[in-house]
N, C-alpha and C positions, 0 to 999 in steps of 0.2 A: 219259254217262260217270259212273260211280259214284264220287263224291268224299265220300261220307258216312262211311266208316270213321274211327274216332277218330284213328288215326295220321296219315292224310292231312290231316284237318282241323287237327291240331296243327302239322304242318309248313307247311301253307298259311297259317296265321295269322301266320307269321314272314316271309312274302313281302312285299316292299315295295309291290307293286302287285297285291294279292290279287284284287280284283274284276276287273281287266283280265286277269289270268292265268286266272281261272276262265272268263271269256268266251272266251278263246283255246282253252282245253281243250275247251269245248263245241263249238267249230267243228271241232276235230280229230276229235272223236267222230262228228260228222255225216258226214264224208267217209271217215274211217278208223276204223270202229267196233272194229277188232281191236286198236287200241292201248290197252293197259290201264295205269291208273295204280297206282303203289305208292310206297313210301318206301325209302330206303336211305342209306348213308353213302358219300359220294364222297371219294376220296383224290386230291388235286391233286399236280402234279409236284413241289411243294416239300414234300410229305409231310403238309401240313395236311389236315384232314378237315372235312366239313360234312354235316349231315343235309339231304337234298334230296328233292324229288319226281322220280320218273322214269316214263317211258312205255316199255313193252315190247310188242313185237308184230312183225308181219311186213309187208313190202310186196311186191306182186306184180311180178315182173320177167319179161318175155318174152325168151327166148333160144333161137335155133335153132328157132323155131316152137312152143316149149313154154313153159308158165308155171311159174316157180319162186317160192317164198315165201322171201324173204331176211329172216332174223331181225335186228332192230335194237333198240337201246336209246337213249333220249334222256334225258339228265339236264338238269333245268330249274334254273338258278341262281335265287337268291332275288330277283334283279332282272328275271326273266322277266316279260313278253315283250320287254322293252327290251334284253335281251342274248340272244344266240343260245344254243340248247341245245348241250350237249356230246354228240356223236353217235358211237355205236360200233356195229360189227357184233357180233352174238352168235352165232358159228357153233356148230352142234351138233357132237357128237363125230365125225360122219362127214363133216365139212366142213373145208376148209382155206382160209385167207385168201390171196388173191392181192394182194400189195402192188402198188400202181399209182398213177396220177395222183391219184385221189380217196380212197384208203385206204392208211394206213401199215401196217407189219408187225404192229402191235398191234391193228389193227382200228379205229383212230380214223378217222372220216370227215371229209374236208376238201372242201368245195364252195365255189364262188363265192358262193352264197347265204349261207353262214355268214360268209365273209370280209367281205361287203358288207352285212351285216345292218343293217336300218334300219326298226324298227317305227314305224308300222303298215303301211308298204309291204311289209315282210317278215313272213312268217307261217310257222308250222310246216307248215301244209297245203301252201303253196308249196314249202317245203323238201323235204317228202316227195315231191312231184311231181317236183322236180329230181333227187332220188335215183333214182327209178324211171327217168327218162330217161338219166341218166349210167350207171347200172348195166346198162342194156340195151345201151349202147355198149361197155362194158368191164366184164363181170361180176367183182365182187371176191371171189366165193366159187366154189369148185369142189368136186366130190365126191372123197373119198378112195376109191381103188380097192382092192378086196380080191378074193380068189379067188371069193367068193360074190357079188360085186357086179359084174355085167358088162352092165348096162343100156347099150346103145350110146349113148343120149342123154346119160346121166350121164358116160360115158367121153369123149364128145365135149367136154363142158364141161371135163373134166380135161385132155384133150389140148390144148385151146386155151391151156392154161397153160404149154406148152413153147415155147421159142424154138430154132429150128434155125439153126446157123451153120456156118462151115467147120470149126470146132473140135469139132463134135458137137452134142449136145442138152443143154440146161441147163434148170433149172426156176426159176420166179420166186420160189420159197421161198428160194433162195439169194440173197445180196446181189448186186445188179447195180451196175456202175460207172456211176452216174448223177451228173452234175455239173450244177449250175444257176448261171448267170451273171445277176446282177440289176443292171440298168442298161445303157442303150444308149450311143450315141455311139462315138467312136473307140476309147476304152479297152475298152468292152464288146465291140465287134466284134473288136479285136485279141486279147482274151482268148479269145473263142470260137474264132477261127481257129487260135490257138496251141495251145489245148487239143486241138482236133481233130487237129492235126499231131503233137503230142508224146505224147498219152495215148491209151490204148485204152479208149474209153468206149462203153458200151452205149446211153447216151442223154445228150444234152446239151440242157438247156432254157435258152433265152434269153428273159429277161423284161424288156421295156422298160417301166420304171416311169414312169407318167404324170406324177408330181410332180417327177421328176428333170429338171434342166436339161441333163443329158447324155443326150439322147434321139437316136434315129435308128438306122438299120441294120436294124431288124427287118423292115421291108417288103422290103428287098432279099433277106434270108434267106428270107422267105416265097416270093418270086418264083423264086429259084433252088433252093429246097428241097434243102439238103444232107443227105446220109445221116445218120441218127441224131440230127438236130437238130429240136427242137420249138420253135416261136416262140409266145410267149404274152404276154398282158398281165395274167395272173391269177397272183398269188403262190402259189395252191394247186397250180399245176403243178410247183412245186419239191419236193413231198412225196416223202420217201424218198431224198433226195440224200445222197451220201457226202461231197461237197465242195460248199459254197455260196460262190461268189465274189461279192462286193458291190462294184460299181464306181460305183454311183449317187452323184451329187452334186447339190445343190440350191442353187447359188450365188445369192445375192440381190444387189440393186444397192446395198445398204447400204454406208456408208463404213467403219464400225467393223469391225475384224477379228473381234472377239468376236461381233458380230451376224451376220457372214457365216458363221462356224462354227456358230452357233446354228441357222441355217436347215438345215444338214446334220443336226444333232442332232434337229431336229423331223421331218425326213424319215425318219430312222432309227426314230424312235418309232413310226411307222406301219407299218414293214416288218420290223424285226429280231425282235420277239417272235413274229410269225407265222412267220417263216422258221425260228426255233428250234423252235417247236411242230410244224411240219410235218416237220422233219428233226432230231429230238432227238439223233441219234447222229452228225450230220455234223460235219466240221471247217469252221468258218466263216472264210473268207479275205477280209480287208478290204483294199480298194484305194482307197477314197474318201479325200479330203484334208481336213485334215491327217491322215495315216495313223495316227500314234501316238495322237492324240486320238480319232479315230473308231473305232479298234480297242478302246480303253478304253471308249468309249460302247457299242459293240456288245456287249462282255462284260457290262457292267452291265445292259443292256436285255434280253439274251437269257436270262440265267439258266443258261447253259452253263458247264461248268468252264473255267478259264483255259487249260488245255491244248488246248481245242477252239476257241478264238477267237484268231486270229493276224492280223497285218497283213503286207502285202507288204514294208513297211519298207525295210531296206537290203539286201535280197537281190540286187537288180540290181547295186548298187555292189559287193557282195561277190563276185559271180561275175566282174565285170570286174576287180576287184582280183586275184583268184586267177589269172585269165588273164594279166594283166600280169606278176605275180610269176613265173609259170611260163615264159612265152614270152620276155619281155623281160629278166628279171633272173635267170632260171635257178635259182630257189630250190626249186622242185618241192615246195612245201608249201602246203596250203590257207591262205587268209587271209580274214578277215571284217571288214566295216565294221559297227560297233556304235554304239548310242546313238540320238539323235534324228535323224530325216531332215532335217537342217539343216546349217549351217556347223559345228555342234558335234560332228558325227560323227567317230569315231576308228577306227583300224585296229588289229587284233590278228592274230597269226599262230598257226598250229597247231604243236603240239609234234612231230607225226609227219608223214611224207611223204604224198604224194598216194595212193600205192598200198599204204600201210602197213595191216596188220591190227590195229594197236594201237587201243584205244579212243580216240576223238577227245578232245582237251583243248586248252585255250588255253595258249599259252606265256606265261610271265612276261615282262613288259616288260623290255627290256635295251638297252644302248647299241649293241649290234650289230644288232638288228632294226629299231630306229627309223629309221635312215637309209634302209634298204631300203623300209620302208613309206612314208616320206615321198616317196621317189623314185617309187614306184608311184602314189601319189596325184597327183603332178605330171603323170605320163604320162596319167592318166585325166581330167585337167581338160577341161572344156568338152564332155564327151560328152553331157550332158543326159539327161533321162528321157522320151523320146518314147513315145507310146502303144504302138507295136508292141514297143518294148524292154521296157516294163513287162508287156505281154501275154505275152511269152516267159518272163519271170521268174515270172509267175503260173502259167503252164503247168508250169514246172519244179517248183514247190512242189506243185502239184496232183498231178503224176505221182508224187512221193515219197510222198504220202498214199495214193493208189490202189494203188500197188505195194508199200507198206510197205517202202520203199527204205532207210530209216534213214540218209538223207543229211543232213548238217548244213547248214542254211540260216540266214542271219541274218534273222530275222523279228521283227516287233513283238510282244512278249509281256509278260505281267505280270512286271515286274522287281523287285518287292518282295522283299527278302531276298537279292538277288544283289549280291555285292561290297559289302555293307554298306548297300545302299539300304533305308531304313526305311519310306518312304511308298509308297502305292499309286499306281503309275505304270506306263505301258507304254512300253518302249523296244525297239529292235532288239538282240537277243542271239543268239548261235549256239545253235540248237536242233536236236536230232535229230528229223526229221519222219518219221512213219509212220502207219499206219492208226489208231492211238490218239491222234493229234495230236502235240503238241510236248513235248520233254523238254529243258530247258535244260542247257547245259554248265556245269560248276562255275565260279564266279567266281574271278578272280585279282587280284593287286595290280597296279594300273596305275601308269604314270609320273605325275609330278606334273601335267604339262600335260594329259595324257589324263584323269586323275581330275577335274581342275578342269572340263574341258569336260562330262564326264558329270554332275557335280553341278549345273552351270548348266542343263543340259537338264532334270534332275529338277525344279529349282525353277521354270523357265518353264512346263513342262507342267503341274505341279501348280497353279500360279497360274491358268492358263487353264481347267483343269477346274473350279476353284472358282467361276468366273464363269458357267458354263453351267448351264442348266436341263435336267437329264437326263430 
């Protein structure tokens, strides 16, 4: 491998482990001589840029008895080879990317070898071998068809990109309704079954996180092999999801509540950034406990906009409240439970009726609505939040996102700026949910008792966040 050009030498001199990196590059050249080094400026997701070394070339992929050369590009970070390369497909003008398990819509490659990178056990040669194997199983590129391009083998590769269903033929270039549920146990299983029942999904991936204390259920799903469900223990299987539901918890045996929550924060640190990288356009729906704190943590760790990171929060209580208000008290208006998922939660009512076409808004607190809301809360007492109940609530939120339903849900969201809240805190607030995530309803003046409860929640949640190592 020719590393003598001045530009390459200049960039290499800035690498933290230059000699080890050069040794690794020589190994790559011996096995894959077509991978050529060059330099370039890489732009990261936060818009920062860095001059790096990159390898460009092709890997041979056997498909339908023929060999195809798939063009790829590997960007080597300045801590290479102790950090994995950033890998992309580089399709030519007559190729299209097939988004799938190992490649997102932008051509970014996601493989178990990248996720579990551990030099010196991990190497680029091993990574390229893994690419070849995975791409032979599910080719991430196909040929564009034109009037002049009717090679049957190329058309076969293109036709393999179609999915046939009762509704006709669709193409993988169009967004598919893919949902991933991260975390096993009762809540993970309840979420999977509820989403399958409630939502029209093309693919549901269930990932049982090894580090989570809420494990189990994945083996049974594998045994009974439900339609459109993929069971995995690899986070990369979530790539390209439209909704990512996180139910994983990692409770420790520690006595301190802060220490117990910290174990969940530590678990999230290992999975949330990867989930966001694999599905950068997804809505992330958090159901881990405590939900307001863990949604805040997920937003901080993911780098996603706050509209795309929400918690299940008080949605279940809100749906129950609306049901009680409608059936038992004949109000026929939506109502929502807002604030912290604790004894400090409060109830608010909509200005408009259930079937009204008016834009949804929260009604000002009044002496006439408070007795109704208090009575509804009394009827709801002792219903609890069982796994299957929360699973149904999660499925309802997921359906609103997938179908762009614009339904109002009380979900845990960034509350800063709402109702005079000045600090960065996550609380359940009524939000319109759709394909672009959440949009909060405007804040209103609350009664003195309700406002006091909300302020107490803001203080307690802020104090807990300040004690955590994010």
